[in-house]
C-alpha positions as CSV (number, residue, x, y, z in Angstrom):
1,X,0.0,0.1,0.2
2,X,1.3,3.6,-0.4
3,X,1.6,6.1,1.9
4,X,-1.2,8.5,0.4
5,X,-3.6,5.3,0.8
6,X,-3.2,5.1,4.7
7,X,-3.1,9.0,5.0
8,X,-6.2,10.0,6.7
9,X,-8.3,12.6,4.7
10,X,-7.9,16.2,5.9
11,X,-10.3,18.9,6.1
12,X,-9.6,22.7,6.1
13,X,-10.2,24.3,9.5
14,X,-12.3,27.3,7.6
15,X,-14.3,26.9,4.5
16,X,-12.8,29.3,1.6
17,X,-14.6,32.5,1.1
18,X,-14.2,35.4,-1.2
19,X,-11.4,37.7,-0.3
20,X,-12.8,41.0,1.0
21,X,-10.4,42.9,-1.1
22,X,-10.5,41.6,-4.6
23,X,-13.1,38.3,-4.4
24,X,-10.8,36.0,-5.3
25,X,-10.7,32.5,-2.8
26,X,-9.3,33.0,0.4
27,X,-5.8,31.4,1.1
28,X,-5.4,29.4,4.5
29,X,-2.2,31.3,5.2
30,X,-3.7,34.9,5.0
31,X,-7.4,34.0,5.9
32,X,-9.9,35.7,5.1
33,X,-7.7,37.2,2.3
34,X,-6.5,35.6,-0.8
35,X,-2.6,37.0,-0.3
36,X,-0.2,38.7,1.9
37,X,-0.7,41.8,-0.9
38,X,-4.4,41.9,0.2
39,X,-4.3,41.7,3.7
40,X,-1.3,44.7,3.8
41,X,-3.8,47.0,1.7
42,X,-6.7,46.1,4.2
43,X,-4.4,47.2,7.4
44,X,-2.9,50.1,5.6
45,X,-6.3,51.5,5.4
46,X,-6.9,50.6,8.8
47,X,-4.0,52.3,10.0
48,X,-4.5,55.6,7.8
49,X,-7.7,56.1,9.2
50,X,-10.0,55.1,6.1
51,X,-11.6,52.6,8.2
52,X,-13.7,53.9,11.4
53,X,-16.2,52.8,13.9
54,X,-18.7,55.1,14.1
55,X,-19.6,56.7,17.4
56,X,-23.0,57.8,18.5
57,X,-23.6,61.3,19.5
58,X,-25.4,60.4,22.8
59,X,-22.7,58.1,23.7
60,X,-20.5,60.6,23.6
61,X,-22.4,63.1,25.8
62,X,-23.2,60.3,28.1
63,X,-19.6,59.9,29.1
64,X,-18.7,63.6,29.8
65,X,-21.8,63.7,31.9
66,X,-20.6,61.0,34.0
67,X,-17.0,62.6,34.3
68,X,-18.6,65.7,35.7
């Protein structure tokens, strides 16, 4: 018997999904991106401030009222 027939079938940990940057199938090493390039593009957008988590005005006012 060959070594391939003895080896157990290994299933991937995560299902392949489209890369959020370019739409190609994701790569296990760069999940959820397809490549290091797409991963670094996304990171650069976060670091430059292109992506931002919105804050409601009411929440900001509530925090300042508690401090006074």
